[in-house]
C-alpha positions in Angstrom: -1.7 -23.6 184.8 0.4 -25.5 182.4 2.9 -22.7 182.1 3.2 -22.6 185.9 4.1 -26.3 186.0 6.7 -25.8 183.3 8.2 -22.8 185.0 8.4 -24.7 188.3 10.0 -27.7 186.6 12.5 -25.4 184.9 13.3 -23.7 188.2 13.8 -27.1 189.9 16.0 -28.3 187.1 18.1 -25.1 187.4 18.5 -25.6 191.1 19.6 -29.2 190.5 22.1 -28.1 187.8 23.6 -25.5 190.1 24.0 -28.1 192.9 25.6 -30.5 190.5 27.9 -27.7 189.3 28.9 -27.0 192.9 29.6 -30.7 193.5 31.7 -30.9 190.3 33.7 -27.9 191.5 34.3 -29.6 194.9 35.4 -32.8 193.1 37.8 -30.9 190.9 39.4 -29.3 194.0 39.7 -32.7 195.8 41.2 -34.2 192.6 43.9 -31.5 192.5 44.7 -32.0 196.2 44.9 -35.7 195.7 47.3 -35.3 192.7 49.5 -33.0 194.8 49.6 -35.5 197.6 50.3 -38.4 195.2 53.2 -36.5 193.6 54.7 -35.8 197.0 54.3 -39.5 198.0 56.0 -40.6 194.8 59.0 -38.3 195.5 59.2 -39.7 199.0 59.2 -43.2 197.7 62.0 -42.4 195.2 64.1 -40.9 198.0 63.4 -44.0 200.2 64.4 -46.4 197.4 67.6 -44.5 196.9 68.4 -44.7 200.6 67.7 -48.4 200.7 70.0 -49.0 197.8 72.8 -47.2 199.7 72.0 -49.2 202.8 72.1 -52.5 201.0 75.3 -51.5 199.3 76.9 -50.6 202.6 75.8 -53.8 204.3 77.2 -55.9 201.4 80.5 -54.1 201.5 80.7 -54.5 205.3 79.9 -58.2 205.0 82.6 -58.7 202.3 85.1 -56.8 204.5 84.2 -59.1 207.5 84.8 -62.2 205.5 88.1 -60.9 204.2 89.1 -60.1 207.8 87.9 -63.5 209.1 89.9 -65.3 206.4 93.0 -63.3 207.2 92.7 -64.0 210.9 92.0 -67.7 210.3 88.5 -67.7 211.8 87.2 -69.5 208.8 
């Protein structure tokens, strides 16, 4: 009787370990997917930052050009 209880506990523990192993595998896969998405997001942010720098530079250049034009025409 004692051996039966021990065997049942061992079997139950093996089942638990296998379930935990499956859950760990799923978490690893999810982690890999998250890393890939995060890397793509960082690349997109770098691209967006570069575009914003160009936009701000263009706007400042246009504003300076407008002030030069306004001074030449006597608006200011």
